[in-house]
C-alpha positions in Angstrom: -79.2 -30.0 -2.1 -79.4 -31.3 1.5 -76.5 -30.6 3.7 -74.7 -33.5 5.3 -75.1 -33.3 9.1 -71.8 -34.0 10.9 -71.2 -34.1 14.7 -68.1 -32.0 15.1 -66.0 -31.1 18.2 -66.3 -27.4 18.1 -63.2 -26.6 20.0 -60.9 -28.8 18.0 -62.4 -27.7 14.7 -62.1 -24.0 15.5 -58.5 -24.6 16.7 -57.6 -26.2 13.4 -59.4 -23.5 11.4 -58.0 -20.5 13.2 -54.4 -21.6 13.2 -51.9 -19.2 11.7 -50.5 -21.1 8.8 -47.8 -18.6 8.1 -46.1 -19.3 11.4 -46.4 -23.1 11.7 -43.1 -24.5 12.8 -43.8 -27.9 11.3 -45.9 -27.9 8.1 -49.1 -29.9 8.5 -52.6 -30.3 7.3 -55.7 -30.9 9.4 -58.7 -32.8 8.2 -62.3 -33.3 9.4 -63.3 -37.0 9.2 -66.9 -36.6 7.9 -67.9 -40.0 9.3 -66.7 -39.6 12.9 -66.3 -35.8 13.2 -62.7 -36.3 14.4 -60.0 -33.8 13.6 -56.9 -35.5 12.1 -53.5 -33.9 12.0 -51.2 -35.0 9.1 -47.7 -33.6 9.2 -45.9 -33.1 5.9 -42.9 -35.0 7.3 -43.5 -38.1 9.3 -40.6 -37.5 11.7 -42.0 -34.0 12.5 -45.2 -35.7 13.7 -43.2 -37.6 16.3 -41.0 -34.7 17.2 -43.7 -32.1 17.6 -46.8 -34.0 18.6 -45.7 -37.5 19.7 -47.5 -39.1 16.7 -45.8 -42.3 15.5 -44.3 -41.7 12.1 -46.0 -44.8 10.7 -49.3 -43.6 12.0 -48.8 -40.2 10.3 -48.0 -41.9 7.0 -51.1 -44.0 7.4 -53.2 -40.9 8.0 -51.7 -39.2 5.0 -52.5 -42.2 2.8 -56.1 -42.3 4.1 -56.7 -38.6 3.5 -55.1 -38.6 0.1 -57.1 -41.6 -1.2 -60.5 -41.0 0.4 -61.5 -37.4 -0.4 -65.2 -38.2 0.2 -64.5 -38.9 3.8 -61.8 -36.3 4.7 -62.2 -32.6 4.3 -59.1 -30.5 4.6 -59.5 -27.7 7.1 -57.7 -24.5 5.9 -55.9 -22.4 8.4 -55.9 -18.6 8.4 -53.1 -16.5 7.0 -51.4 -14.0 9.2 -53.0 -11.3 7.1 -56.4 -12.7 7.8 -55.8 -12.4 11.6 -54.8 -8.8 11.1 -57.9 -8.2 9.0 -60.1 -9.4 11.9 -58.3 -7.0 14.3 -58.9 -4.1 11.8 -62.5 -5.1 11.5 -62.8 -5.1 15.3 -61.2 -1.6 15.5 -63.7 -0.3 12.8 -66.7 -1.8 14.6 -68.8 -0.1 17.3 -67.5 -2.4 20.1 -67.7 0.3 22.7 -69.7 3.5 23.4 -66.6 5.0 25.1 -65.2 7.3 22.4 -61.9 7.7 24.2 -61.3 4.0 24.5 -62.3 3.5 20.9 -59.8 6.1 19.8 -57.1 4.7 22.1 -57.6 1.2 20.7 -57.5 2.4 17.1 -54.4 4.5 17.6 -52.6 1.6 19.3 -52.6 -0.6 16.2 -49.5 -0.2 14.1 -49.4 -3.5 12.3 -48.6 -5.9 15.2 -51.4 -7.8 17.0 -49.1 -8.5 20.0 -47.9 -4.9 19.9 -51.5 -3.6 19.8 -52.4 -5.7 22.9 -49.4 -4.2 24.8 -49.9 -0.6 23.5 -53.7 -0.4 24.1 -53.1 -1.4 27.8 -56.8 -1.9 28.5 -58.0 -5.4 29.4 -61.6 -4.5 28.4 -60.5 -3.7 24.9 -58.4 -6.8 24.6 -61.2 -9.0 25.9 -63.7 -7.4 23.6 -61.3 -8.1 20.7 -61.0 -11.8 21.7 -64.8 -12.1 21.8 -65.1 -10.4 18.4 -62.4 -12.6 17.0 -63.9 -15.8 18.3 -67.3 -14.8 16.8 -65.8 -14.0 13.4 -63.7 -17.2 13.3 -66.7 -19.3 14.1 -68.8 -17.6 11.4 -66.0 -18.1 8.9 -65.7 -21.8 9.9 -69.4 -22.3 9.6 -69.4 -20.6 6.2 -66.5 -22.9 5.1 -68.5 -26.0 6.2 -71.7 -24.8 4.5 -69.8 -24.1 1.3 -68.7 -27.8 1.5 -72.3 -28.9 2.0 -71.8 -29.7 5.7 -74.1 -28.7 8.5 -72.1 -29.0 11.7 -73.7 -30.3 14.9 -71.3 -28.7 17.4 -70.5 -30.8 20.4 
């Protein structure tokens, strides 16, 4: 089966895909418009759309109606759970991201179940930057796999 080629704003898609759904203040869904490549935010509550993002409540309701009635055009973009974010950090810590054994051990020992706490505890900008690079690569791979599983070949722009 041929994959559908869709021009997608890489930054906006990755932002939607990597969001931590366990900590969203206002529940919302994000969709990829398969015709335009646009990312659409749809809040569960129309008033939240206005309060949090300045989206007119009627426009939010219209987006919700479009996404609910036209599944062929709109693909819901799943966010990541908080546990998935921790899994990425653990994968990073288990990888060979540095040849410096002391730094590797320091970074591994600094993790105690909190990503923010790890960044403070490791107290090494090289380790933190290496983690962000690793995380960004992993999230992009996961996003591309998700799109491929949905028969979409993204043309990143």
